[in-house]
Structure formats: C-alpha cells, structure tokens
C-alpha positions as a Markdown table, in Angstrom:
| # | Residue | x | y | z |
|---|---|---|---|---|
| 1 | Unk | 25.8 | -18.3 | -9.0 |
| 2 | Unk | 24.2 | -16.0 | -6.3 |
| 3 | Unk | 22.5 | -12.8 | -7.3 |
| 4 | Unk | 24.4 | -9.6 | -6.4 |
| 5 | Unk | 23.0 | -7.6 | -3.5 |
| 6 | Unk | 20.7 | -4.8 | -4.6 |
| 7 | Unk | 22.3 | -1.4 | -4.1 |
| 8 | Unk | 20.3 | 1.2 | -2.3 |
| 9 | Unk | 19.8 | 3.2 | -5.6 |
| 10 | Unk | 18.1 | 0.2 | -7.1 |
| 11 | Unk | 15.8 | -0.2 | -4.1 |
| 12 | Unk | 15.0 | 3.5 | -4.1 |
| 13 | Unk | 14.2 | 3.5 | -7.9 |
| 14 | Unk | 12.0 | 0.4 | -7.6 |
| 15 | Unk | 10.0 | 1.7 | -4.6 |
| 16 | Unk | 9.9 | 5.5 | -4.4 |
| 17 | Unk | 6.8 | 5.9 | -6.6 |
| 18 | Unk | 4.7 | 3.2 | -4.9 |
| 19 | Unk | 5.7 | 4.5 | -1.4 |
| 20 | Unk | 5.0 | 8.1 | -2.5 |
| 21 | Unk | 1.5 | 7.0 | -3.8 |
| 22 | Unk | 0.9 | 5.1 | -0.5 |
| 23 | Unk | 1.8 | 8.1 | 1.6 |
| 24 | Unk | -0.1 | 10.6 | -0.7 |
| 25 | Unk | -3.3 | 8.6 | -0.5 |
| 26 | Unk | -3.1 | 8.9 | 3.3 |
| 27 | Unk | -2.0 | 12.6 | 3.8 |
| 28 | Unk | -3.7 | 14.1 | 0.8 |
| 29 | Unk | -1.2 | 16.8 | -0.1 |
| 30 | Unk | 1.9 | 16.6 | -2.2 |
| 31 | Unk | 4.5 | 18.6 | -0.1 |
| 32 | Unk | 3.8 | 16.5 | 3.1 |
| 33 | Unk | 3.7 | 13.3 | 1.1 |
| 34 | Unk | 7.1 | 14.1 | -0.5 |
| 35 | Unk | 8.6 | 14.9 | 3.0 |
| 36 | Unk | 7.3 | 11.8 | 4.5 |
| 37 | Unk | 8.5 | 9.7 | 1.5 |
| 38 | Unk | 11.9 | 11.3 | 2.0 |
| 39 | Unk | 11.9 | 10.4 | 5.7 |
| 40 | Unk | 11.1 | 6.7 | 4.8 |
| 41 | Unk | 14.1 | 6.4 | 2.5 |
| 42 | Unk | 16.3 | 8.3 | 5.0 |
| 43 | Unk | 15.4 | 5.7 | 7.6 |
| 44 | Unk | 16.0 | 3.0 | 5.0 |
| 45 | Unk | 19.6 | 4.4 | 4.4 |
| 46 | Unk | 20.1 | 4.1 | 8.1 |
| 47 | Unk | 18.5 | 0.8 | 8.9 |
| 48 | Unk | 17.6 | -1.3 | 5.9 |
| 49 | Unk | 19.5 | -4.6 | 5.5 |
| 50 | Unk | 19.8 | -4.9 | 1.7 |
| 51 | Unk | 20.5 | -8.6 | 2.0 |
| 52 | Unk | 16.7 | -9.1 | 2.7 |
| 53 | Unk | 14.7 | -10.7 | -0.1 |
| 54 | Unk | 13.0 | -8.0 | -2.3 |
| 55 | Unk | 9.5 | -8.8 | -0.9 |
| 56 | Unk | 10.7 | -8.3 | 2.6 |
| 57 | Unk | 12.3 | -5.0 | 1.6 |
| 58 | Unk | 9.1 | -3.8 | 0.1 |
| 59 | Unk | 7.1 | -4.9 | 3.2 |
| 60 | Unk | 9.5 | -3.2 | 5.5 |
| 61 | Unk | 9.4 | 0.1 | 3.5 |
| 62 | Unk | 5.5 | 0.1 | 3.6 |
| 63 | Unk | 5.6 | -0.5 | 7.3 |
| 64 | Unk | 8.0 | 2.4 | 7.8 |
| 65 | Unk | 5.8 | 4.6 | 5.6 |
| 66 | Unk | 2.7 | 3.5 | 7.5 |
| 67 | Unk | 4.4 | 4.4 | 10.8 |
| 68 | Unk | 5.6 | 7.8 | 9.4 |
| 69 | Unk | 2.1 | 8.6 | 8.2 |
| 70 | Unk | 0.7 | 7.8 | 11.7 |
| 71 | Unk | 3.4 | 10.1 | 13.2 |
| 72 | Unk | 2.4 | 12.8 | 10.8 |
| 73 | Unk | -1.3 | 12.6 | 11.8 |
| 74 | Unk | -0.5 | 12.5 | 15.5 |
| 75 | Unk | 1.6 | 15.6 | 15.2 |
| 76 | Unk | -1.0 | 17.3 | 12.9 |
| 77 | Unk | -3.7 | 16.9 | 15.5 |
| 78 | Unk | -1.5 | 18.2 | 18.3 |
| 79 | Unk | -1.0 | 21.5 | 16.5 |
| 80 | Unk | -3.4 | 24.3 | 17.2 |
| 81 | Unk | -5.7 | 25.1 | 14.2 |
| 82 | Unk | -6.1 | 28.7 | 13.1 |
| 83 | Unk | -8.8 | 30.0 | 10.9 |
| 84 | Unk | -7.3 | 31.4 | 7.6 |
| 85 | Unk | -9.5 | 34.5 | 7.8 |
| 86 | Unk | -7.8 | 35.4 | 11.1 |
| 87 | Unk | -4.3 | 35.0 | 9.7 |
| 88 | Unk | -4.9 | 36.6 | 6.3 |
| 89 | Unk | -8.1 | 38.6 | 6.0 |
| 90 | Unk | -9.4 | 38.9 | 2.5 |
| 91 | Unk | -7.1 | 36.2 | 1.2 |
| 92 | Unk | -8.3 | 34.7 | -2.1 |
| 93 | Unk | -7.0 | 31.7 | -3.9 |
| 94 | Unk | -4.2 | 32.5 | -6.3 |
| 95 | Unk | -5.8 | 30.8 | -9.3 |
| 96 | Unk | -9.0 | 32.8 | -10.2 |
| 97 | Unk | -9.7 | 30.4 | -13.1 |
| 98 | Unk | -9.9 | 27.4 | -10.8 |
| 99 | Unk | -13.4 | 25.8 | -11.0 |
| 100 | Unk | -14.6 | 25.3 | -7.4 |
| 101 | Unk | -17.3 | 23.0 | -8.7 |
| 102 | Unk | -14.8 | 20.6 | -10.2 |
| 103 | Unk | -12.9 | 20.5 | -6.9 |
| 104 | Unk | -16.1 | 20.0 | -5.0 |
| 105 | Unk | -17.0 | 17.1 | -7.3 |
| 106 | Unk | -13.6 | 15.5 | -6.9 |
| 107 | Unk | -13.8 | 15.9 | -3.2 |
| 108 | Unk | -17.2 | 14.4 | -3.2 |
| 109 | Unk | -16.1 | 11.4 | -5.2 |
| 110 | Unk | -13.1 | 10.9 | -2.8 |
| 111 | Unk | -15.4 | 11.1 | 0.2 |
| 112 | Unk | -17.8 | 8.6 | -1.3 |
| 113 | Unk | -15.0 | 6.1 | -2.0 |
| 114 | Unk | -13.6 | 6.6 | 1.5 |
| 115 | Unk | -17.1 | 6.0 | 3.0 |
| 116 | Unk | -17.5 | 2.8 | 0.9 |
| 117 | Unk | -14.1 | 1.5 | 1.9 |
| 118 | Unk | -15.0 | 2.0 | 5.6 |
| 119 | Unk | -18.1 | -0.1 | 5.2 |
| 120 | Unk | -16.2 | -3.0 | 3.7 |
| 121 | Unk | -14.4 | -5.6 | 5.8 |
| 122 | Unk | -10.9 | -4.5 | 6.4 |
| 123 | Unk | -9.3 | -7.1 | 4.1 |
| 124 | Unk | -11.6 | -6.1 | 1.2 |
| 125 | Unk | -10.9 | -2.4 | 1.8 |
| 126 | Unk | -7.1 | -3.1 | 1.9 |
| 127 | Unk | -7.0 | -5.1 | -1.3 |
| 128 | Unk | -9.0 | -2.5 | -3.2 |
| 129 | Unk | -6.8 | 0.3 | -1.8 |
| 130 | Unk | -3.7 | -1.5 | -2.8 |
| 131 | Unk | -5.0 | -2.4 | -6.3 |
| 132 | Unk | -6.8 | 0.7 | -7.3 |
| 133 | Unk | -5.7 | 3.6 | -5.2 |
| 134 | Unk | -2.1 | 2.7 | -5.1 |
| 135 | Unk | -2.2 | 1.0 | -8.4 |
| 136 | Unk | -0.1 | -2.0 | -7.3 |
| 137 | Unk | 0.0 | -5.2 | -9.4 |
| 138 | Unk | -1.7 | -8.4 | -8.3 |
| 139 | Unk | 1.8 | -9.7 | -7.3 |
| 140 | Unk | 2.7 | -6.7 | -5.3 |
| 141 | Unk | -0.7 | -6.7 | -3.6 |
| 142 | Unk | -0.3 | -10.3 | -2.8 |
| 143 | Unk | 3.1 | -9.6 | -1.3 |
| 144 | Unk | 1.7 | -6.8 | 0.8 |
| 145 | Unk | -1.1 | -8.9 | 2.1 |
| 146 | Unk | 1.1 | -12.0 | 2.6 |
| 147 | Unk | -1.1 | -14.2 | 0.4 |
| 148 | Unk | -0.7 | -16.0 | -2.9 |
| 149 | Unk | -1.5 | -14.2 | -6.2 |
| 150 | Unk | -4.5 | -16.4 | -6.7 |
| 151 | Unk | -5.8 | -15.5 | -3.3 |
| 152 | Unk | -5.3 | -11.8 | -4.1 |
| 153 | Unk | -7.3 | -12.2 | -7.3 |
| 154 | Unk | -10.2 | -13.9 | -5.4 |
| 155 | Unk | -10.1 | -11.4 | -2.6 |
| 156 | Unk | -10.2 | -8.5 | -5.1 |
| 157 | Unk | -13.2 | -10.1 | -6.9 |
| 158 | Unk | -15.1 | -10.6 | -3.7 |
| 159 | Unk | -14.3 | -7.1 | -2.5 |
| 160 | Unk | -15.5 | -5.6 | -5.8 |
| 161 | Unk | -18.7 | -7.7 | -5.6 |
| 162 | Unk | -19.4 | -6.7 | -2.0 |
| 163 | Unk | -18.7 | -3.0 | -2.9 |
| 164 | Unk | -21.1 | -3.2 | -5.8 |
| 165 | Unk | -23.8 | -4.6 | -3.5 |
| 166 | Unk | -23.2 | -1.9 | -1.0 |
| 167 | Unk | -23.5 | 0.8 | -3.7 |
| 168 | Unk | -26.7 | -0.7 | -5.2 |
| 169 | Unk | -28.4 | -0.9 | -1.8 |
| 170 | Unk | -27.6 | 2.8 | -1.2 |
| 171 | Unk | -29.5 | 3.8 | -4.3 |
C-alpha cells in the first residue's frame, strides 16, 4: 500500500524550525529571519510538488531559503546606510541593564567561529555548519550534502580534526 501524500501542514511542521535556523544563521536577526522563512514557505505553497520524496522536499526548501537569503543581502547592500546618531541624536539602548561586555564576548566568539569556518575547505565548513550551527542530525546533514550517513560522519570527523589543528596553530 502506498504512503499517502504529505499535506503542506506536515511539510511546514517538519521543516519550519530547521529552515528558520538556517536563515537566522545567515542574516543574524530574528525579524528578518522570520520574514525570509515566511517567504520560503509562501513560495512552497505556490510551487512545491508534495509528491516529491521527503529528502527532495527538504533540499528544495533549503535551496529556496538560500536564494531568499542571497536576495536579502543583495537588497540590503543596495540600501543607503545612515548613521544612527544622525537619525536619533542621543538615542540609547532601551535596556539599561544589558551587559555590553557579554554582547561583545558573544560577538567575538561568533566572529572567531566565522573566521575559522572560512579557513576550512568548503565541504568541511558546510558539514560543521549543518551539524553544529543548524543542529541537523547526521541523516539530515547527509541528505543536504547528497552523501551517505557514513560519509557525513567521516567528513564531520575530518572537519573537526582540521579545525582543531587550525586553532592550535593560531595559539
């Protein structure tokens, strides 16, 4: 007996959180990530063939998300940038209890990870991004990379080993 076609709601429920994480990791702010994620699923409503195998649906959604993020950054860099002090003189953050040092530390760690990923071969950087930044399973990572689960594990091991060597040589 054949499996019934997945309904859009099932596809949405299964993929909205991973797609949001994927987008958020690339744009860095929640409101824009939510908007882009919504655009991805709006396009899915319009164009997705729910008869595709689940792995193809996930790959298609990630490709749409990647294209939407690229469009976001293209439009972002076309907008004129204005200094905040010119728009709102004397403006201060709304949370006076926020610890600027904690934010700076987190930003520094994110920047260090980004620099490390750029120094790795692209396949190594991609597998680490999928596994640890997007928190995908080994199976999901393998599907995204178009490789077997065993190969995904080996690739992750090699990427971690190479990253450790790069970090040690920096010290």
